[in-house]
C-alpha positions in Angstrom: 78.9 81.4 104.1 77.2 82.6 107.6 74.4 84.9 107.2 72.8 85.9 111.0 69.3 87.8 111.1 69.0 91.2 110.9 69.9 93.1 114.2 69.7 96.6 115.1 71.7 99.3 116.9 73.0 97.7 120.1 75.0 95.3 117.9 76.1 98.0 115.4 77.0 100.2 118.3 79.4 97.1 119.4 80.7 96.0 116.4 81.0 98.8 113.9 80.8 101.9 116.0 81.6 101.9 119.2 80.0 105.1 120.7 83.2 106.9 121.7 83.3 107.4 117.7 82.5 110.5 116.4 79.0 109.8 114.6 78.7 106.6 116.7 75.2 107.5 117.9 73.7 108.6 114.4 75.1 105.2 112.9 73.2 103.1 115.9 69.9 104.3 114.3 71.0 102.0 111.1 69.9 98.5 110.6 72.5 96.1 109.7 73.4 92.7 109.5 76.1 90.6 111.1 77.7 88.1 108.7 80.8 86.3 108.4 81.8 86.8 104.8 85.1 86.1 102.7 85.7 88.7 100.5 88.9 90.6 98.7 89.8 94.3 99.8 92.0 96.4 97.4 93.7 99.3 98.1 96.2 101.6 95.9 99.0 99.9 97.7 98.1 96.1 98.0 95.3 93.6 98.3 94.6 90.4 99.9 91.5 88.2 101.3 89.6 89.8 104.4 86.6 89.0 106.4 83.1 91.1 106.5 82.2 90.7 109.9 78.7 93.2 109.5 77.1 95.3 106.6 74.5 97.9 106.7 73.5 99.9 103.4 75.8 102.9 104.5 78.8 100.7 105.6 80.6 97.6 106.7 83.4 96.3 109.4 85.8 94.4 108.0 89.1 92.4 109.7 91.9 92.7 107.3 95.9 92.2 107.3 96.5 95.0 104.9 98.4 98.1 106.3 96.1 101.5 105.7 95.3 104.4 107.3 92.2 106.4 107.9 90.4 108.5 105.1 92.1 105.9 102.8 89.7 104.7 100.1 89.1 101.0 99.8 87.2 98.2 97.3 85.8 95.3 98.7 85.0 92.5 96.2 82.3 89.8 97.4 82.5 88.2 94.5 83.0 88.4 90.8 80.1 90.5 90.4 79.9 92.4 93.2 82.4 95.1 94.4 81.8 97.8 97.0 83.5 101.3 97.1 84.2 102.8 100.2 86.4 104.9 102.8 87.8 103.7 105.5 86.4 105.6 109.2 88.4 104.0 111.8 91.1 101.6 112.0 91.8 99.5 115.1 93.9 96.5 115.3 93.1 95.0 112.0 89.6 95.8 112.3 88.3 98.9 109.9 85.1 100.5 109.6 84.2 101.6 105.9 81.4 104.1 104.9 80.0 103.5 101.5 80.5 105.7 98.9 76.9 105.5 98.3 74.4 103.7 100.1 73.7 100.1 99.1 70.8 97.6 99.4 72.7 95.3 101.5 69.7 92.9 102.0 69.6 92.4 98.3 73.3 92.0 98.2 73.2 89.4 100.7 70.5 87.7 98.8 72.5 87.6 95.4 75.5 86.0 97.5 73.2 83.2 98.5 72.3 82.4 95.2 74.4 79.1 94.3 75.7 78.9 90.6 75.4 82.5 90.0 78.6 84.8 89.1 78.0 86.2 92.8 78.2 83.1 94.6 81.8 82.0 93.5 84.5 83.1 96.3 86.7 85.9 95.4 90.2 85.1 94.7 93.6 87.4 94.3 95.3 87.5 91.5 99.0 86.3 91.9 102.2 85.6 89.9 104.2 83.1 92.0 106.3 79.8 90.2 106.7 76.5 91.9 106.0 72.8 90.9 103.1 70.9 90.9 103.9 66.8 92.0 101.4 63.9 90.8 101.2 60.3 89.9 102.8 61.2 86.6 105.8 62.9 87.7 107.1 66.7 88.6 106.5 69.5 86.4 107.0 73.1 86.7 103.6 75.9 87.1 102.7 79.2 87.7 100.0 80.1 90.3 97.5 82.4 88.3 95.4 83.5 90.9 94.5 81.8 94.3 91.6 81.5 97.3 91.2 79.8 100.4 89.7 76.9 98.5 91.9 76.6 95.3 94.2 77.8 93.0 94.6 78.6 89.3 97.9 77.6 87.5 99.5 77.5 84.3 101.5 74.6 83.4 103.5 72.8 80.6 102.7 69.0 81.0 99.7 67.0 81.6 97.2 67.3 84.4 94.3 65.4 84.2 90.5 66.3 86.3 90.8 64.0 89.2 94.5 63.7 89.4 95.6 64.1 93.0 98.4 67.2 93.0 100.5 68.7 95.6 102.1 72.6 95.1 105.2 73.5 96.1 105.5 77.6 95.5 108.7 79.9 95.7 107.1 81.4 98.8 107.3 78.1 100.4 103.1 77.5 100.3 102.6 73.9 100.3 99.4 72.4 99.4 97.7 69.5 98.4 94.4 69.1 96.3 92.6 67.9 93.6 92.5 69.2 89.6 88.9 69.9 89.0 89.5 71.1 85.1 92.3 71.6 82.5 92.1 73.2 79.5 94.5 74.8 77.3 97.7 74.7 79.8 95.6 75.9 82.7 93.6 74.1 85.7 91.8 74.5 88.4 92.6 72.8 91.6 90.5 72.5 94.8 92.6 72.2 98.0 91.8 69.1 100.1 91.8 71.7 103.4 91.5 75.4 103.2 94.7 77.8 103.6 94.3 79.9 107.0 93.1 83.5 106.3 96.4 85.4 107.8 98.3 83.5 104.7 96.1 85.0 101.8 95.6 88.3 103.8 98.0 90.4 101.5 99.5 89.7 98.0 102.8 92.1 98.8 103.5 89.5 101.8 102.2 86.4 99.8 104.6 87.0 97.2 108.0 87.7 99.2 109.8 84.6 98.3 111.5 82.9 101.0 115.0 81.3 100.8 114.7 77.6 99.7 115.2 75.0 102.4 117.3 71.8 102.1 115.1 69.5 100.0 112.6 71.7 98.9 111.7 72.4 95.3 114.6 75.2 93.7 112.7 77.4 91.2 115.3 78.3 88.5 115.3 81.6 87.6 114.5 81.0 84.1 111.1 80.5 85.3 110.3 83.9 86.7 109.7 84.6 83.0 105.7 84.9 82.1 106.9 82.8 78.9 106.0 79.2 78.6 107.5 77.0 81.1 110.0 74.7 80.3 110.7 71.9 82.7 113.9 71.3 84.4 115.3 68.4 86.7 113.6 69.0 90.6 114.4 67.4 93.7 111.4 67.4 96.0 110.4 66.1 99.0 106.9 63.9 98.9 105.8 63.9 102.2 
């Protein structure tokens, strides 16, 4: 997470509220902090990971892949413990300006986000329900992805996964990631990716959940695995490269 020292009117006018937008001259007087934070954005119809470019006590500017409209309500989750409600006051090519429902103490929030080991420090995740397969040195088994961030994933499985094991995940939407099992308990495991997922791949749950047709040589996903019940292993054909 990158946090730049506080700056005032000029950057706010340029990045958050260009002067040709209504009320911009008034907002230029607001102090803000230019940041580069990953967060989760949620509307009534979709949610996805987003990037917070700047934040003040009154609002923030966010870069998002969600389809939104001016006047729509949106929630921005910065961590497990911090969620902010706001109204979209402008939108321009993936950038949106937000006005909080009520003023916040942005300095305190940024301080909390940098406190390692706290609930506010863990990056936001998206709840998903895609099925797929896990490939380890022990073999292949079906899994269900429970949630995902740019750096990791939580999965449910019906076999054996030991912490420290190298793993390759292939989901039904075509997403393929390699990683390491960080923890495993009661048929649920947490994975850390070897390389972060590009932001554009997790900026919308609706897009993420669109299942792509299986390519030749890739992992087919049996229809039975779409049920939320326990996963029953089935024979799979998988490419290990």
